C-alpha positions in Angstrom: 19.8 -12.9 23.3 18.5 -12.5 19.8 19.5 -9.4 17.9 17.0 -7.6 15.8 16.5 -4.5 13.7 13.2 -2.6 13.4 12.3 -1.3 9.9 9.2 0.2 8.3 8.1 0.9 4.8 5.6 3.8 4.8 4.5 2.8 8.3 4.2 -1.0 7.6 6.6 -2.1 10.3 8.7 -5.2 10.9 11.2 -6.7 13.3 14.0 -8.1 11.2 16.0 -11.0 12.5 19.0 -12.7 10.9 17.9 -16.2 10.2 21.4 -17.5 11.2 20.4 -16.9 14.9 18.9 -19.9 16.7 15.1 -19.3 17.1 13.4 -22.6 17.7 9.8 -21.3 17.7 9.4 -18.5 15.2 5.7 -18.5 15.6 5.8 -17.9 19.3 8.4 -15.2 19.0 6.4 -13.3 16.4 3.3 -13.4 18.4 5.2 -12.2 21.4 7.2 -9.4 19.7 4.4 -8.1 17.5 1.7 -7.6 20.1 0.6 -3.9 19.9 0.0 -3.8 23.7 2.8 -5.8 25.2 5.4 -6.3 22.4 8.7 -4.6 22.0 8.5 -0.8 21.9 11.0 2.0 21.2 10.0 4.1 24.2 8.4 6.7 22.0 5.0 5.2 21.8 5.5 2.6 19.0 4.9 -1.0 20.3 4.8 -4.2 18.4 4.8 -4.6 14.6 3.0 -6.0 11.6 5.3 -9.0 11.5 8.8 -10.5 11.9 11.1 -10.9 8.9 13.5 -13.8 9.2 16.2 -13.1 6.6 19.1 -15.3 5.4 21.8 -13.8 3.2 23.2 -16.3 0.7 26.7 -16.0 -0.8 27.8 -17.0 -4.3 25.5 -14.9 -6.5 26.3 -11.9 -8.7 23.9 -9.9 -6.7 23.2 -10.4 -2.9 20.4 -12.9 -2.4 18.3 -12.8 0.8 15.7 -15.5 1.7 12.7 -13.9 3.4 10.2 -15.6 5.7 7.5 -13.4 7.1 5.8 -14.5 10.3 2.7 -12.5 11.1 1.3 -11.4 14.4 -1.0 -14.4 14.6 1.8 -16.8 14.0 1.0 -17.5 10.4 3.4 -17.1 7.4 2.6 -14.9 4.4 4.0 -15.9 1.0 4.6 -12.3 0.0 4.7 -8.8 1.4 5.7 -5.9 -0.8 6.8 -3.5 2.0 8.4 -6.4 3.9 10.4 -7.3 0.8 11.5 -3.7 0.4 12.7 -3.6 4.0 14.5 -6.9 3.4 16.3 -5.4 0.5 17.3 -2.3 2.5 18.6 -4.6 5.3 20.7 -6.7 2.8 22.0 -3.5 1.2 23.2 -2.2 4.6 25.2 -5.4 5.1 26.6 -5.8 1.7 27.0 -2.3 0.3 25.3 -3.5 -2.9 22.3 -1.7 -4.4 20.7 -4.5 -6.4 19.4 -7.3 -4.2 17.4 -10.5 -5.1 14.7 -11.3 -2.5 13.5 -14.9 -2.4 9.9 -15.2 -1.2 7.4 -18.0 -1.2 5.8 -16.2 -4.2 9.1 -16.2 -6.2 12.3 -14.3 -6.4 12.0 -10.5 -6.7 14.6 -8.1 -7.9 15.0 -5.0 -5.7 16.9 -1.7 -6.3 18.0 0.4 -3.3 18.9 4.1 -3.7 19.2 7.0 -1.3 15.6 7.8 -1.1 13.6 4.7 -1.9 13.5 0.9 -2.5 11.9 -0.5 -5.7 11.0 -4.1 -6.1 9.6 -6.2 -8.9 6.2 -7.7 -7.9 5.4 -9.8 -10.9 2.2 -9.2 -12.8 -1.1 -9.1 -10.9 -3.5 -12.0 -11.8 -7.2 -12.1 -11.7 -7.9 -15.7 -12.6 -9.7 -17.8 -10.0 -6.8 -20.3 -9.9 -4.3 -17.6 -9.1 -6.2 -15.7 -6.4 -7.5 -18.4 -5.5 -11.3 -18.4 -5.7 -13.8 -21.1 -4.9 -15.4 -20.6 -8.3 -14.6 -20.9 -12.0 -14.9 -17.2 -13.0 -13.0 -14.1 -12.0 -14.5 -11.9 -9.3 -14.9 -8.4 -10.7 -16.9 -5.7 -8.9 -19.3 -8.1 -7.3 -21.0 -7.5 -3.9 -19.5 -9.4 -1.0 -20.9 -8.2 2.3 -21.1 -4.4 2.2 -18.4 -4.0 -0.5 -18.3 -4.4 -4.3 -15.1 -6.4 -4.6 -12.6 -7.3 -7.3 -10.3 -10.2 -6.5 -6.6 -10.0 -7.6 -3.5 -11.9 -6.7 -0.4 -9.8 -6.1 1.6 -12.5 -4.3 -1.2 -12.7 -1.8 -5.0 -12.5 -2.4 -6.7 -9.1 -2.2 -10.3 -8.1 -2.4 -10.3 -4.5 -3.8 -13.3 -2.2 -3.4 -13.5 1.3 -4.8 -15.4 3.7 -2.6 -16.1 7.5 -2.7 -13.9 8.2 0.3 -11.8 5.7 2.2 -11.8 7.9 5.3 -15.5 7.3 5.8 -15.3 3.5 5.8 -15.5 1.5 9.0 -12.9 -1.0 7.9 -12.8 -3.0 11.1 -16.6 -3.6 10.6 -16.9 -4.2 6.8 -13.6 -6.0 6.1 -13.9 -9.3 8.2 -17.0 -10.6 6.3 -15.1 -10.2 3.1 -11.8 -11.5 4.5 -13.5 -14.7 5.6 -16.0 -15.0 2.7 -16.5 -18.5 1.3 -15.4 -17.4 -2.2 -11.8 -17.0 -0.7 -10.8 -20.5 0.4 -7.5 -19.1 1.8 -8.9 -15.8 3.0 -8.1 -12.4 1.5 -6.7 -9.1 2.4 -9.4 -6.4 2.1 -8.4 -3.1 0.4 -10.5 -0.1 -0.1 -9.5 2.7 -2.4 -10.8 6.1 -3.5 -9.6 8.7 -6.1 -7.2 11.2 -4.6 -8.2 14.0 -7.0 -4.7 14.0 -8.6 -4.9 10.9 -10.7 -3.9 8.5 -8.0 -5.7 6.6 -5.2 -6.0 6.7 -1.4 -5.8 3.2 0.1 -6.6 1.4 3.4 -6.0 -2.3 3.9 -7.2 -4.9 6.4 -4.6 -7.6 6.4 -5.2 -11.3 7.1 -2.6 -12.5 9.6 -2.6 -9.1 11.3 -6.4 -9.3 11.5 -6.6 -5.5 11.5 -5.8 -2.4 9.5 -2.1 -1.6 8.8 -0.7 1.8 8.0 0.5 0.5 4.7 0.3 -2.6 2.5 2.6 -2.9 -0.6 0.7 -5.8 -2.2 -2.5 -3.8 -1.5 -1.1 -0.8 -3.4 -0.3 -3.0 -6.4 -3.7 -4.5 -6.1 -5.3 -1.1 -6.2 -3.4 0.0 -9.2 -4.1 -3.3 -11.1 -7.8 -3.2 -10.3 -8.0 0.4 -11.3 -6.5 -0.4 -14.7 -8.7 -3.4 -15.2 -11.9 -1.5 -14.3 -10.9 1.5 -16.5 -10.4 3.9 -13.6 -7.0 4.7 -14.9 -5.0 4.1 -18.1 -1.7 5.2 -16.7 1.3 2.9 -16.5 2.4 4.7 -13.3 0.0 5.0 -10.5 0.5 6.7 -7.1 -1.2 5.0 -4.2 -1.4 6.6 -0.8 -2.0 4.4 2.3 -2.2 6.2 5.7 1.6 5.7 6.3 2.9 7.5 3.1 3.1 7.4 -0.6 3.9 4.4 -2.9 4.4 4.3 -6.6 3.3 1.4 -8.8 4.7 1.2 -12.3 3.6 -1.4 -14.9 6.5 -2.3 -17.2 6.4 -5.3 -19.5 5.6 -8.3 -17.4 6.2 -6.6 -14.0 4.5 -4.3 -11.6 7.2 -2.4 -9.8 6.5 -1.1 -6.3 8.6 1.9 -5.1 8.6 3.8 -1.8 10.8 4.8 1.2 12.0 2.5 3.9 13.5 3.5 7.3 15.5 1.6 9.9 14.0 2.8 13.2 16.2 1.1 15.8 18.0 -2.0 16.8 18.2 -4.1 19.9 18.3 -7.6 21.5 15.7 -9.7 23.2 16.1 -12.7 25.4 14.2 -16.0 24.9 12.9 -17.9 27.9 10.7 -17.6 30.9 11.0 -13.8 31.1 11.7 -11.3 28.3 14.6 -8.9 28.7 14.9 -6.3 26.0 17.9 -4.0 25.2 17.3 -1.2 22.7 20.5 0.2 21.1 22.5 -1.1 24.0 20.4 0.3 26.7 18.5 -2.0 29.0 14.8 -2.0 28.5 11.9 -3.3 30.6 11.6 -6.9 31.6 8.2 -8.6 31.4 6.9 -11.9 32.3 6.5 -14.2 29.3 
């Protein structure tokens, strides 16, 4: 049996597994657990997840250090996930009692601070250069039409195509996002994020995530991308920008060479799952359903 925790950050949800546990096929496990129809559920209507975080705590550092590997529902790995990294920091803080945690991702090491109400994490500085995104061209992509959206390309640990619209609630994201996500200008694909002014100086956000291949309730790298693109395009001059995906509210602050992402996290439940020909699930010590694998 493999033990897991279930966390979410403003609705962006993840199964969290201690990497010390022997999982021989992480890709298959993530595909199995994250399926929104047949994956692990809590019995209250929430099934599957936006990914599995395999986390390894490393000793010998002044602050706890956790190595994060995110495997997405399609079995691919993502180099960075803002909400995932915040959940990783919360998980590490629970185990160590420390409030400052270093999170190692494929996009670099990020410093996180955990308090009673939220987790903040340094996200580096967003980049618009074609080499950073990357783009299959020599010039930055700034408010240019791709499919039905006018997109700005920015790297926030992963590539985002950000489009500002009048009202995000009117956008058929499942229809307009895939042509942008797979556009030739993005050789590694892109997350597609739409944003609109919220009337209070911030922005509403919706994101279609590569690897999930659908809309998620929140996207931390997308929130940073919205704030960065808004500043670049002159839609805001503020150093602190509130971005609201469907799952809650995130704050993005620009300080020196860092964009800092802040928002709440929640540990939803814990359990164990068996590996093998059939899947047996126990949630908080209570036996769950058994399904054919």
